[in-house]
Each structure stands twice: as C-alpha cells, then as structure tokens.
C-alpha positions in Angstrom: 22.6 -30.8 28.2 20.7 -33.9 29.2 20.0 -37.0 28.1 16.3 -37.5 26.4 15.2 -40.3 29.2 15.9 -37.4 31.7 14.5 -34.7 29.2 11.0 -36.9 28.2 10.2 -37.0 32.3 11.0 -33.7 33.3 8.5 -32.8 30.8 5.7 -35.3 31.9 6.7 -34.2 35.4 5.4 -30.2 34.7 1.9 -32.0 33.4 -0.7 -29.3 34.4 -4.7 -29.9 35.3 -6.4 -27.2 33.2 -10.3 -28.2 35.3 -13.4 -28.8 33.6 -15.8 -27.4 31.8 -19.6 -28.4 30.5 -19.7 -28.8 26.8 -23.2 -29.6 24.3 -23.0 -33.3 23.5 -22.6 -32.3 19.6 -19.2 -30.7 20.5 -18.1 -33.7 23.2 -16.2 -35.9 20.4 -12.4 -35.9 20.8 -12.6 -34.3 24.4 -11.7 -36.2 27.6 -14.7 -37.4 30.4 -14.2 -35.7 33.6 -16.7 -38.0 35.4 -18.0 -42.0 35.3 -21.3 -42.3 33.7 -23.7 -44.1 35.1 -27.0 -45.9 33.6 -29.9 -43.9 34.3 -32.1 -46.9 33.6 -32.0 -50.6 32.9 -30.3 -51.2 29.2 -32.5 -52.5 27.6 -35.1 -50.9 29.2 -37.4 -53.9 28.2 -37.7 -57.4 27.1 -37.3 -56.2 23.5 -37.3 -58.6 20.6 -34.7 -59.2 18.5 -36.1 -60.2 15.2 -39.8 -59.5 13.5 -41.9 -62.4 14.0 -44.3 -63.6 16.9 -44.1 -63.8 20.4 -44.7 -66.7 21.8 -45.1 -68.1 25.5 -42.7 -71.7 25.1 -44.9 -73.5 27.9 -47.5 -74.2 24.6 -44.5 -75.6 22.7 -43.9 -77.5 25.3 -47.7 -78.6 26.1 -47.4 -80.1 21.8 -49.0 -76.8 19.9 -47.4 -75.7 17.4 -50.1 -73.5 15.6 -50.7 -70.0 17.0 -53.8 -67.3 16.9 -52.8 -64.1 16.1 -54.0 -61.5 18.1 -52.5 -58.0 17.8 -49.1 -56.2 15.7 -47.0 -55.2 18.2 -44.6 -52.5 16.8 -41.7 -51.0 18.3 -42.1 -47.5 20.1 -45.9 -48.5 21.2 -47.3 -50.4 24.3 -47.3 -54.0 23.9 -50.4 -56.6 24.3 -51.8 -58.1 27.1 -51.9 -62.4 26.1 -55.4 -63.9 27.3 -54.3 -67.4 26.3 -51.5 -69.7 26.1 -52.5 -70.3 22.2 -52.4 -66.9 21.5 -49.4 -65.1 19.9 -48.2 -61.5 18.4 -47.1 -60.3 15.7 -44.1 -58.3 16.5 -41.2 -55.9 15.3 -38.0 -56.0 16.1 -37.2 -53.8 18.9 -40.8 -53.7 20.2 -41.7 -54.6 24.0 -42.1 -58.2 24.7 -45.4 -59.4 26.1 -45.1 -59.9 29.8 -46.6 -63.2 29.4 -44.4 -64.3 26.3 -40.8 -65.6 26.6 -39.6 -66.5 22.8 -39.6 -64.9 19.7 -39.5 -66.7 16.5 -38.8 -65.1 13.3 -41.1 -65.1 10.1 -38.5 -67.0 8.2 -39.4 -69.8 10.5 -43.4 -69.7 10.5 -46.1 -69.4 8.2 -48.7 -67.7 8.5 -52.6 -68.6 7.0 -56.0 -66.7 8.1 -54.6 -65.4 11.3 -52.7 -68.9 12.2 -48.9 -69.1 12.7 -47.4 -72.5 12.0 -44.4 -73.0 13.4 -41.8 -74.9 10.7 -38.4 -75.0 12.7 -37.7 -76.3 15.8 -37.8 -73.4 18.5 -35.6 -72.8 22.0 -37.4 -70.8 25.2 -35.6 -67.3 25.2 -34.4 -67.0 21.6 -34.7 -63.5 19.5 -35.4 -61.7 23.2 -33.1 -59.3 24.7 -34.0 -59.1 27.9 -34.1 -56.3 30.5 -31.2 -55.3 32.1 -28.5 -57.4 30.5 -26.3 -54.9 29.4 -26.1 -52.5 32.7 -28.8 -52.3 35.3 -29.7 -49.2 36.7 -26.8 -47.0 38.0 -24.0 -49.6 37.0 -21.0 -47.9 35.4 -21.4 -47.4 31.4 -18.0 -45.7 30.8 -15.2 -44.5 32.8 -13.8 -40.7 33.6 -10.4 -40.0 31.7 -12.0 -41.5 28.4 -11.7 -39.9 24.8 -14.6 -39.8 23.9 -15.4 -41.4 20.4 -18.8 -41.8 17.9 -19.3 -44.8 20.5 -19.2 -42.8 23.6 -21.6 -40.3 22.3 -23.9 -42.8 21.2 -23.9 -44.4 24.8 -24.0 -41.1 26.2 -27.1 -40.0 24.4 -28.6 -43.3 25.7 -28.6 -42.3 29.2 -29.8 -38.7 28.6 -26.5 -36.7 28.6 -27.4 -33.6 26.3 -24.3 -32.0 28.3 -21.5 -33.3 28.9 -18.4 -32.6 31.5 -15.0 -33.1 30.1 -11.3 -31.8 31.1 -10.5 -28.0 30.1 -7.9 -28.1 27.1 -5.2 -25.4 27.5 -4.9 -22.1 25.5 -2.0 -22.5 23.5 -0.1 -20.0 20.9 1.6 -21.8 18.1 5.0 -18.4 17.2 7.2 -19.2 14.9 10.3 -16.7 14.7 13.1 -15.7 11.8 12.9 -12.9 9.0 13.9 -16.2 6.5 9.5 -17.2 7.0 7.0 -15.7 4.8 3.5 -16.2 4.1 2.3 -19.3 2.7 0.5 -17.7 -0.1 3.4 -15.2 -0.9 6.2 -16.1 -3.2 9.5 -16.3 -1.5 12.8 -14.8 -2.4 15.7 -17.1 -3.2 16.6 -16.3 0.7 13.6 -17.1 2.0 11.6 -20.1 2.7 7.3 -20.5 3.1 5.8 -21.1 7.1 5.3 -24.6 7.3 6.1 -25.7 11.1 3.3 -23.2 12.5 0.8 -25.0 10.1 2.0 -28.0 11.0 1.5 -27.7 14.7 -1.7 -25.9 13.7 -2.9 -28.8 12.4 -1.8 -31.6 14.7 -3.5 -29.6 17.2 -6.7 -29.3 15.5 -6.2 -33.3 15.6 -6.6 -32.7 19.4 -9.3 -30.4 19.4 -7.3 -27.4 20.3 -7.5 -24.1 17.7 -4.0 -22.3 18.6 -3.5 -18.6 18.4 -0.9 -18.1 15.7 1.8 -15.7 15.3 5.1 -15.3 13.7 8.0 -13.1 15.3 10.9 -11.3 13.3 13.9 -11.8 14.5 13.8 -8.7 16.6 14.7 -8.4 20.0 11.5 -5.6 21.1 9.2 -7.1 19.0 10.0 -10.6 20.6 10.0 -9.3 24.6 6.8 -8.0 24.0 4.5 -10.3 21.9 6.0 -13.5 24.1 5.1 -11.4 27.8 1.7 -11.1 25.9 1.0 -14.6 25.2 2.9 -16.0 28.7 0.2 -14.1 30.5 -2.7 -15.0 28.7 -1.9 -18.7 27.4 -1.8 -22.0 29.3 1.0 -23.6 26.7 3.6 -21.4 24.1 5.0 -23.6 21.3 7.9 -22.1 19.8 9.6 -23.0 16.6 13.2 -21.4 15.9 15.3 -19.4 17.5 16.5 -21.7 20.2 20.3 -22.7 18.7 23.6 -20.8 19.0 23.0 -18.2 16.3 23.5 -14.9 16.6 19.7 -14.2 16.3 18.4 -17.0 18.4 17.1 -14.5 21.2 14.3 -16.7 22.8 16.2 -18.2 25.5 17.6 -14.7 26.8 14.1 -13.3 26.1 12.6 -15.8 28.4 14.8 -15.8 31.5 14.1 -12.1 31.1 10.4 -12.4 31.4 10.7 -14.7 34.4 10.2 -18.2 32.7 12.4 -20.4 34.4 14.2 -22.9 32.4 13.9 -26.5 33.2 16.8 -27.5 30.4 18.3 -26.5 27.5 19.4 -29.5 24.8 18.8 -32.7 24.8 21.0 -35.5 23.6 19.2 -36.4 21.0 18.7 -36.1 17.2 16.7 -34.5 15.6 15.8 -31.9 18.2 18.9 -31.4 20.2 18.4 -27.3 21.3 15.3 -28.3 22.5 14.5 -25.5 25.3 11.8 -26.3 28.2 10.3 -23.9 31.0 7.2 -22.9 33.3 6.5 -19.2 34.1 5.9 -19.9 37.9 3.5 -17.4 38.2 1.4 -17.9 35.4 2.2 -21.6 35.2 2.3 -21.1 31.6 3.9 -24.1 29.6 6.6 -22.8 27.4 8.2 -25.5 24.7 10.7 -24.2 22.2 11.6 -26.7 19.6 14.5 -25.8 17.0 13.4 -24.6 13.6 14.1 -27.4 11.5 10.7 -28.9 10.0 11.8 -32.1 11.4 12.4 -31.5 14.7 9.9 -29.4 15.1 7.3 -32.4 13.9 9.1 -35.0 16.0 9.6 -33.1 19.4 6.0 -32.5 19.2 4.6 -35.8 18.8 7.6 -37.0 21.8 7.3 -34.5 24.2 4.3 -32.1 23.5 1.5 -34.7 22.4 2.7 -37.1 25.7 2.4 -33.9 28.2 -1.0 -32.9 26.6 -2.4 -36.9 27.6 -0.8 -36.8 30.9 -2.6 -33.5 31.7 -6.0 -34.7 30.4 -5.6 -38.3 32.2 -5.1 -40.0 28.9 -2.6 -43.4 29.0 0.4 -42.4 27.0 0.6 -45.2 24.4 3.0 -47.7 24.2 3.5 -49.2 20.9 6.2 -51.2 19.5 7.6 -52.1 15.7 9.5 -54.7 14.1 12.8 -53.7 12.5 13.2 -54.6 8.3 16.9 -54.0 8.4 19.6 -53.4 10.6 20.6 -50.3 12.0 23.7 -49.0 13.7 23.4 -46.1 16.4 26.8 -45.2 18.4 27.8 -42.3 20.0 25.6 -40.3 22.9 22.2 -39.2 21.5 18.9 -40.8 21.1 18.2 -41.1 17.7 14.3 -40.6 16.6 14.1 -42.1 12.7 11.1 -41.7 10.3 9.6 -44.9 9.2 6.8 -46.6 7.1 5.1 -49.3 9.1 3.1 -52.2 7.8 1.6 -55.8 8.7 3.4 -58.4 8.3 2.1 -61.8 9.2 0.5 -60.0 12.5 3.4 -57.9 13.4 3.9 -54.3 13.1 7.3 -54.1 10.6 9.1 -50.7 10.4 11.2 -49.6 7.6 13.5 -46.5 7.5 11.9 -43.6 5.1 15.3 -42.0 3.7 15.9 -38.3 4.1 18.7 -35.6 4.0 18.7 -34.0 7.5 16.3 -32.3 9.8 15.2 -29.8 7.1 14.5 -32.2 4.9 10.4 -31.6 5.2 8.7 -33.8 2.6 10.1 -36.7 4.4 7.7 -36.4 6.9 4.4 -37.5 4.2 6.5 -40.5 3.4 6.8 -41.6 7.3 3.7 -42.7 9.4 6.3 -41.8 12.9 9.3 -42.2 14.3 11.2 -45.0 16.1 13.2 -44.6 19.0 16.6 -46.0 19.0 18.9 -45.8 22.5 22.9 -45.5 21.3 24.9 -48.4 21.8 28.0 -50.5 20.7 26.0 -53.8 19.2 23.5 -53.0 16.1 20.2 -53.6 15.9 19.3 -56.3 14.1 16.4 -57.6 11.5 13.2 -58.1 13.6 14.2 -56.4 17.0 11.3 -54.7 18.6 11.7 -51.4 19.2 9.7 -48.8 20.6 8.0 -46.5 17.8 6.0 -43.2 17.9 3.3 -42.5 15.8 2.9 -39.2 14.1 -0.9 -40.0 12.0 -3.7 -42.2 12.8 -3.1 -45.6 12.2 -5.5 -47.5 13.7 
C-alpha cells in the first residue's frame, strides 16, 4: 500500500496525448484548443462609433464652431461618408465606420438638431466615443493561447476571426463499467438484497460535463464474462473506469483478471479514506489506462474527482486547479491515512469557508448531493483548527 501523494503522482505520470481533431465551431464548446489563434485582421477593423450621434472634426470646435451642417446619415454595415468641409458632420449610428476626416463622436443626448443643423450642448473632448482601428488587436497578434478550454467567450472570438472549424485536443474513448450481482437497472424494482446502479450513472454524468460520452457496461461476478468484456474494452478504448470488484472479497476478481489480460499494475491500495482499495494500471500494448475504483459510492465519486479528473486535465494540457478553503470547525486526523471529507462551502468576508457534511460512511450516496466537494487532510498529531487553510477538490461547478 502506498501513500496518497505517491499514488497521485503516479497517476499523473501516466497522462496521455490523444492527438488532435477538427470540429465545427458549434461543437467546440468545452473542448481544448490545439493551436494558438491569431487575429486575421485588425480589431476593430475600422474606426468604430460607440454611440449614436454625430461625427465631427474636433478642429472645428477649437476654431469656435458649435453648430454643424448634417450632410448624411451613416449606419452600421454601410460605407462611410466623405467630408467636404470642416463645418460638416454626419449622423452616425453605433458600430458604423467613422469618416476618415472625423475624429470625434458626440452622442445625441449632448446635441440639439433643428433644420438640419446639429448644435453642441455640452463640452466635448477630442477622440471621444470612437473605438479605434486595431486598438484591441493588430492583424497577426495572438488572441487565444492553445491549451485553452473553450467557453462561450472563446466561441465569440473564434467566430470573429473566421474559425468556422477549430482544431482541438482529441478526447479519450472511455468505458465505464460497474460490477456486482447485487446491481440492477435504474428502472427495476430491487429485491431486498439488491440495489440500483448508481456509480456508473454518476460517472456517466461526470464525463458528460467533460463532453465525453462513455460506453456504459455492467459485469456480473462471473470470471469468464469479466475476462471477455474487459479484453474487448482494453482493445477498443483509451480509458476504462471500473467500479467495484477490487477489494479482498471472494468475488473481487478484477485485479487477477487484469493481470491475466496483460495489464501492468502500477499500484493497488492507497493510504487514504475513502477509496483505499483503488487499483491503477496500464496495458502497455494498447496504452489503455485503467482506473479501478472501489464500489462504495463515495469512494468511486471521490477517486474520480481526485485522480481521474486531474489526469484528464493534464492529458489535455489544462492546468490542475489549486483551490484552498478555510475550515469552519476543528478536525482531528490521526493514523496513516489521508482523509477526504465532504464539505459544503460558502463565502464569509471574502474567504471560502468549508463546513463538514455528515455522512454514514463511504456507502452514503445521499451525502454527495449535500456536498460541494472534498477537503484533503493529511494525518498529523496536532488537530486542524478553525480558519486553517486546506486543499479543496470541487465536485460541482461553483464559480
């Protein structure tokens, strides 16, 4: 059995690169950019009015003029008007091209228009209300770094530079496998000795948040069936997430069968709670990575977020988050096991505070819906104190 720190580092050392693929812009949300993105033109591409009003040459104001002959109306999306005289102006709409000779836009609220003459009612500054060409980005400048996770904001930028298709990091093909004769389908009415499948659906939903649709399988406690199905998924999939069958029970066949199928065990058993029986390995020929989690719901859920999710982020070139919270209560952690405790978090005076969520052990599935994530506590002789800072692993979108 190894320490949590060693197990965590070994998992990250086995991160993978699955290459790249091209997807349409509409399907790029949530994916990770594989290339730097550069401006294909100046942004904005012209001097752009930021208010509805009139466009003037400020020199006329300096020469004492406060009234201007309106010569045209310029709307967004049309060619602009060429000034002929300094005492001229054009009405201009937000987003329209400012005429070359103009250098100032005065909004309608600051002028009075009568008989085709615009009169200034307020003091005006040269250059106001104009978004100048190239002031955001010049043509050829970097606008989005590669290894950026694409959100709605990046979609807007990608659209503005003409990226109808986007090169992104390829996501791994993943199989989620539950094991155990006690499990029945969600729609079934379980007998007293049975429970409905929950771990596989929780993992399915967690992967859906990563824009991955996994293959969903269930294995009964039958050696031949387990060997047959695992042989198939190891050949066909990049990652296998197993739930159950890795402890010391008479029907925990998974470790032995994985060994028979040529999967190299990296470790089995971690000094942590929950999730102590966690098994991790790699099939060297296919490079399939196997995460075999203990079957208790909290153990599976915690290990997914602690190990797999960080492994996936590293594999995709994303930074692994480092979030800390401040304890709302004292906690004593002794012995040899790193503890992961479910907490509810809240903001208090600008600090993220964590309060323990009470549970009935690693089988208490309902406690997960009351938690925002887990705090990581290393065992020590001195208790953790109120307002002490500790590591937090989020299990839901909070910010």
